[in-house]
Each structure stands twice: as structure tokens, then as C-alpha cells.
Residue, then its C-alpha position, 0 to 999 in steps of 0.5 A: x580143498x574144494x570150490x563152492x559150486x555156485x547156483x546158476x542163479x548166483x552166477x547169473x546175478x554176479x555176471x549181471x552185476x559185472x555188466x552193471x559195474x562195466x556200464x555204470x561209470x558216469x551213470x551210477x553214483x561212485x559210492x554204489x559202483x565202489x560197493x559193487x566192485x568190492x562185492x564182486x571181488x569178495x564174491x570171486x575170492x570167497x567162491x574160490x576158497x573152501x566150500x567145506x567151511x562156514x565162517x561164523x562171526x560173533x559181533x557185538x558191543x562192549x560188555x555184551x559178553x561176546x568173548x565169554x560166549x565164544x569160549x562157551x561155544x568152543x568149550x575152551x578158554x580161547x579168547x580173553x574176557x574182561x569186565x571193565x574194558x574190551x580185551x579182544x584186540x584182535x580177532x580169534x578163530x576156532x576151527x572145527x576141522x582144520x584141513x583146507x581152512x588155512x587159505x580161508x583163514x589167510x583171506x580173513x587175515x587171522x593172525x597165526x597166533x590167534x588160530x585154534x583148532x578143535x579137531x579133537x572135539x569131533x570125538x566128543x559128539x560135535x561132528x555137526x560142527x565140522x567145517x565151522x570157523x568161529x570168529x570172536x571179533x573186536x568190539x565194534x564200538x570200542x575206542x580201538x574200533x575208531x581207528x581199526x576197521x577189522x570188525x567192520x571188515x569181517x562182519x562184511x565177509x563172514x558167511x553168518x553173523x551172530x550179533x551178541x546183545x546184552x539186556x541193557x544195550x540190546x537197542x543200542x543206536x550205534x549197533x542198529x543204525x550202523x549194522x542192523x538197518x543194513x541187514x534187510x534180506x540177510x535173515x538167513x545168515x544173521x542170528x541175534x543172541x540175547x546174552x546174559x539172560x541169567x540176569x533176567x527173570x523169565x517174565x522179563x526175558x520173554x518181554x525183552x525177546x518180544x520187544x527185540x523181535x518187534x524192533x528188528x522187524x521195524x528195521x527191516x529184518x522180516x524173520x529175526x532169529x533171536x536166541x536167549x543165551x547165558x555164557x555164565x550158566x550155559x543157558x541157551x548155548x546149545x540152542x545157539x550151537x544148534x542154529x550154527x550147526x544147521x547152517x554149517x551142515x547145509x554148506x550154503x551160508x556163504x552162498x546165502x550171504x552173497x545172495x543177500x548182499x546182491x539183493x541189498x545192493x540191487x535194491x539200492x541200485x534200483x532206487x537210483x535206476x528203476x527198471x520199470x519200462x526201461x527195457x521197452x525203450x528202443x535198442x536200435x535206431x529204426x528205419x523211420x528215424x534213420x529216414x527222418x534224420x536223412x531228410x532233415x540233414x538233406x534240408x539243412x544242406x539244401x539238397x532239394x534246392x540244388x536239385x531243382x536249380x540243376x534241373x532248371x539250368x539243364x533245361x535252359x542250357x539245352x536251348x542252345x543245342x536242341x529245338x527248332x533253330x528259327x524260334x531260338x534265333x528269334x528268342x535272341x532278340x528278346x530278353x534272356x530268360x536265364x537272366x530273368x529267372x536269375x538262373x545264371x546265379x543258380x548255375x554259378x551256385x551249382x558250379x560252386x559244388x565242385x569247388x567246395x562252396x556248398x555249406x550245411x546250415x549248422x543250426x538245422x543240423x543240430x536241430x535234426x540231431x537233437x530231434x533224433x535223440x529226443x525221440x529215442x530217449x523220451x522214456x529214459x531215465x534222465x541220466x541215460x537221456x543225457x548220455x544219449x543226447x551227448x552221444x548224438x551230439x558227440x560229432x555234431x560240431x564236425x557234421x556240417x563240415x563233413x557234409x560240405x566236404x563230402x557233397x563237394x565231390x558231387x558236382x553236376x557237369x554243366x558243361x557236359x553235352x549229351x551225344x543226342x543233343x549234337x545229333x539232333x542239332x545236325x538233323x535240325x540244321x539239315x532241315x534248315x538247309x533243306x528249307x533254304x534250298x526249297x525257298x531258293x528253288x521256289x524263288x528261282x522258279x518264279x523269277x526265271x520261269x522259261x527265261x533262264x539258262x538251262x541250270x536255272x530253267x530246271x530250278x524254275x520249272x513251274x510244274x515242280x513248284x507245288x512239290x517244292x512247296x510241299x517239301x517246304x511244308x514237310x520240312x517245317x513240320x518235321x522241324x516243329x515236331x523235332x523241336x517239340x520232341x526235343x523239349x520233351x526229351x530234355x525235360x525228361x533228361x533234366x528230371x533224371x539228372x535231378x533224381x540222379x544228383x539228389x539220390x547221390x547226395x542223399x546217399x552221401x548224407x545218409x552215410x555221414x549220418x550213419x557214421x557220425x550220428x546213428x552209430x554213436x546213438x546205437x552204441x549208447x542204446x546198446x549200453x542202455x539195453x545191456x544195463x537194464x537187462x543186467x538189472x533185471x537179471x540181478x533182480x531175478 
């Protein structure tokens, strides 16, 4: 027994269908998914079985002469025939070349007592039929068929189906509605035998053949193969046998049947999920959208406001450490600018970061997430748009708390005093001391010039007073310059602290957004892209 070597195109399409079935739940109709799964199972089983045998099923309604035609094709009275009622209760099989066919017959569930071999027929010039498994199915419209789906099952799995029609019921609605309309794309593996042709005149038969061809084309069979036959007289039996022999000799009917089934299923799926421009939709979240989401979430948390408040508090706190002491002492006599600006409340708010008091605005968080999903899914099928929105919002309820908890760890240390503040304060108080000493020298010199004891007289040397005044002016200048320089450095330091805080908060917000929003969205975008890539491969 050999294995059917499927063409790469068929293997690719079956792989694509497998992907569609994997990604389809919740997006495709359950009925379509069930049919696709059934087809994959059937294809896998059929391709593992004998490629040297072609299963041809004779199907038809009551009174079509199907069993008689089966006997005529096999050359033996294998299947019972009847006039008033269907007599084929179970499928009969005639095999030309039995070697390797048993596993296939087992798969078809043909009972052993209904299996017949025509190996001896190979000695009678019928070698072209070697590999044929001919099935005589139960009548699909019989009373038994209402409770037994054997005919439907075998019609679905046969490699080639020969529909046996009679002149009176060739347009029977039960056959055309249930079966023929499902044959679109199955032209290569479907044959129509217009049986009992002996009951018609040549003109009637020609007219009926034309009418049947027109009817089949209207129902989607583009190139119908119609063979007039008569099991009673043998007319057309050899022609039908030649059509079957051609299919058997090509050893491709099984592949063609699967390809036709795939094509039919692909069309039905495409009606529900047309490929169109679906593959033009993004498969990942681009950097611009990532940045936009981070910006929106930062606004929801209040990162810019916290950074600005921290900068103001940093600058105001520096006033007690840097700057020329005299203006600072004078400022104490005026209202506290920190209170006037309500920056003390802001400072308390920033201190609250350390205790977990930061709170993200839930509504703004949801809006930011929804904006990302809407931007990515605008061109998607509604089903995929809904699934992408669901993926984006899958952790939205937890996102505000996650942001709050994580950002609570980013606490600016408002009690931290930079080392240069302390050094500058020492320097400024040294200048204050120098100025005090100069004033003392100047006062002493003016009050006790030439009259004071030795120590005081030295201080009161009038010749040194101009230099003392110059020293005092220099001290005042240095104090003022150091105060101005200190304010500039403080402002620069406050700006850097703000940038550091905002940068760290943005980094954490971005990391949370990546884990809670971007990753679920990208997984769904990946599924969407994989689904439509598989759809395109299935349609190729």
C-alpha cells in the first residue's frame, strides 16, 4: 500500500485550513468550524490510505436504476434490484484489484459480506479499471435514509460521485437542493448518468440532455458531465465506464475531491470573513501608537503635574539653604510665598507618592486604551474589531491600580539636601561673619580713633578704614553674586530633578502599558494577521 503524494498546493491549503480552525473559535460560525474540522480529519485519513484506488460512488434516488447500473458496470449481479421499492439497504462495493484496498474499505465502513472483487476481470480487457472501488449506495430519498445517513456519509467521502438520474425525476428538488447545489467547483469529480435512456426517443433524449445541462449550470456546475445510459440495454454503459476509467487511471480523483471540498469551504468562509484589505491592517503596535498610549496614561496619572509641583517645591525648599542670608531673613517678615502659592499642599501630595496616595483616573485610562484599539481596528471586520477591543480592555480594570502601586515606589526625597547646598551655606555665613567683622572694625575705628587701648587702637586706625570699607563692599558683592549663582544652580537642579522624576514615571508607565495593553493587543493582531494569511493561502 502506498500513500497519496499530495501536491504542495494541497498540503499548503490543508495547513492553512488547520490554522483557520485553530484561530476560528469565537470568530467563525460553529457550523463552519465543525465542517472544517471534519474536512481536515477526512483529508488526513484519506491521504494515509491507498493512492492506487479510486472510490467511485453511484448515488441516486428511488427508482433511478442505480443498482442495475452498478451490476452493468461490474458485469455481475452483485447488488439486488427492485421495481416497487428500494432494495439496497447497505452499500455494496466492487473492487478491481483488491490488494491494498482493505484498509480503505474498512475506512469506508463497507461490511465484509458486501465486498466483491473483480480481479478476474483484469483478464477480460478491463485493466483500465484496475484500482477502482465502485460503491452502490442506498437511495438517499428512501424511508430508511431518514434515519440512516450512510448515503450522505459516503457521498461526502467518495473520490468521485456518479449521480444516477432517471427521465421522470432528473430535476427532483430533493436531489438538487440537498446535493447538486453543493457541487460548485466539483465538476472534475462529479458525473451525471441519465439512466433509463431506452425509454426515450432520440429527440426526447437530446432535449432532456440539453435541459439537464442547463439546469446544472444554473445551479453552479460550470462544466457538467452528462452521460446517457441504459442499464437494461447496455447503452452508454461503456461510455460511463470510460469516464470512470479515465479518473481511475489518473490516480488524482482523491486529490481533486479534497481540492474541490477545500475550495467550496473557502468560499463559504470568505463570505463570512472576506480577505479584502484585511492584510493591510497592522500586525504590531507601532512606536507612534506606543508613545501616544504612554502619553495618555501619563496624563491620566498626572505625571506632568507631579513633575511641575516637585520642581516648585524643590526650588522653594532651597531658599532655607542657599541665597544671601540677609534677603532671606528679611523675607521672613513677609507672608510665606510657599503658603501663598499653596505649594505646601503640593509638597504634601508629592510626599503622598511614597505612601501610595497617587491615583490614576480610571475614565482617562479607559479612554486611552480605547483610543489605541480604535486606531488599530478601524479597517477590521467587526468580529475582529470586537476581539481586539476585548484584548485591549482585558486588563483595563486592573490598570489604574497597577499604575498607582508602581508609581508609588517613585518618591522624590523632599528631605534630601544636596551637598553643595551645605557648602554654599557655610560659605555664605562666612561672608556674613566677614561683613560683621568689617562693621565692627569700622565702628570701633570711628568711635575710638587715637583714644582707645592698644588692641582697640589698632582696630581704630583711620588709615585702614578705606580698606575696611572696600572689604565690606567686596563681601556684599560676593554675597549677592553667590546668591544669584545659587538661584541659577537651584533652578537648574530643580529642572533636572523634574526631568528625572518624569522620566522614571514615564518609564514605569510605559512598562505597565506594554505588559497590560500592548502585549495582549499584539497577540490579537498576530492572530488576525495569521488568520488572513491562512485565508489567502487557502484561496490560492
